[in-house]
C-alpha positions as a printed NumPy array, in Angstrom:
array([[  0.   ,   0.   ,   0.   ],
       [  1.366,   3.396,  -0.931],
       [  1.904,   5.744,   2.005],
       [ -0.079,   8.354,   0.054],
       [ -3.119,   6.153,  -0.535],
       [ -6.217,   7.405,   1.252],
       [ -7.548,   5.129,   3.974],
       [-10.635,   4.877,   6.122],
       [-11.275,   3.647,   9.649],
       [-14.07 ,   1.079,   9.884],
       [-15.577,  -0.704,  12.873],
       [-15.232,  -4.474,  12.899],
       [-18.959,  -4.833,  13.641],
       [-19.895,  -2.612,  10.676],
       [-21.358,   0.101,  12.91 ],
       [-20.869,   3.839,  12.509],
       [-19.75 ,   6.366,  15.085],
       [-17.607,   9.5  ,  15.317],
       [-14.45 ,   7.544,  14.45 ],
       [-15.772,   4.954,  11.987],
       [-16.03 ,   6.322,   8.48 ],
       [-13.361,   8.983,   8.897],
       [-10.945,   9.216,   5.978],
       [ -7.251,  10.017,   6.199],
       [ -4.578,  10.885,   3.695],
       [ -2.262,   8.137,   4.959],
       [ -2.21 ,   4.935,   6.981],
       [  0.049,   6.629,   9.522],
       [ -2.482,   9.424,  10.174],
       [ -5.295,   6.903,  10.704],
       [ -3.081,   4.796,  12.959],
       [ -2.231,   7.847,  15.071],
       [ -5.95 ,   8.583,  15.507],
       [ -6.668,   5.006,  16.601],
       [ -3.706,   5.115,  18.958],
       [ -5.183,   8.216,  20.647],
       [ -8.594,   6.5  ,  20.874],
       [ -7.236,   3.34 ,  22.494],
       [ -4.942,   5.298,  24.842],
       [ -8.027,   6.909,  26.415],
       [ -9.538,   3.529,  27.294],
       [ -8.881,   1.249,  30.173],
       [ -8.947,  -2.51 ,  29.611],
       [-12.682,  -2.52 ,  28.954],
       [-14.579,  -5.312,  27.279],
       [-17.077,  -2.732,  25.968],
       [-14.691,  -1.012,  23.587],
       [-15.178,  -1.079,  19.861],
       [-12.604,  -2.568,  17.521],
       [-11.492,  -0.799,  14.358],
       [ -9.536,  -1.529,  11.191],
       [ -7.803,   0.73 ,   8.712],
       [ -8.768,  -0.071,   5.146],
       [ -7.636,   1.46 ,   1.846],
       [-10.17 ,   3.492,  -0.087],
       [-10.711,   2.364,  -3.633],
       [-11.144,   4.84 ,  -6.456],
       [-14.873,   4.01 ,  -6.541],
       [-15.353,   4.924,  -2.838]])
């Protein structure tokens, strides 16, 4: 994956929230955002899980 390819954060359960659906100009920027999100959480079983996926040209 090119470091300049746009990416999106998606929730593993397919849900939408303030973080899911956000687009970033690079994987690193999305990763930094997820890192901030998870740093604010304690070891909670109620947290959501996210992935960073590349955006295709048709997205």
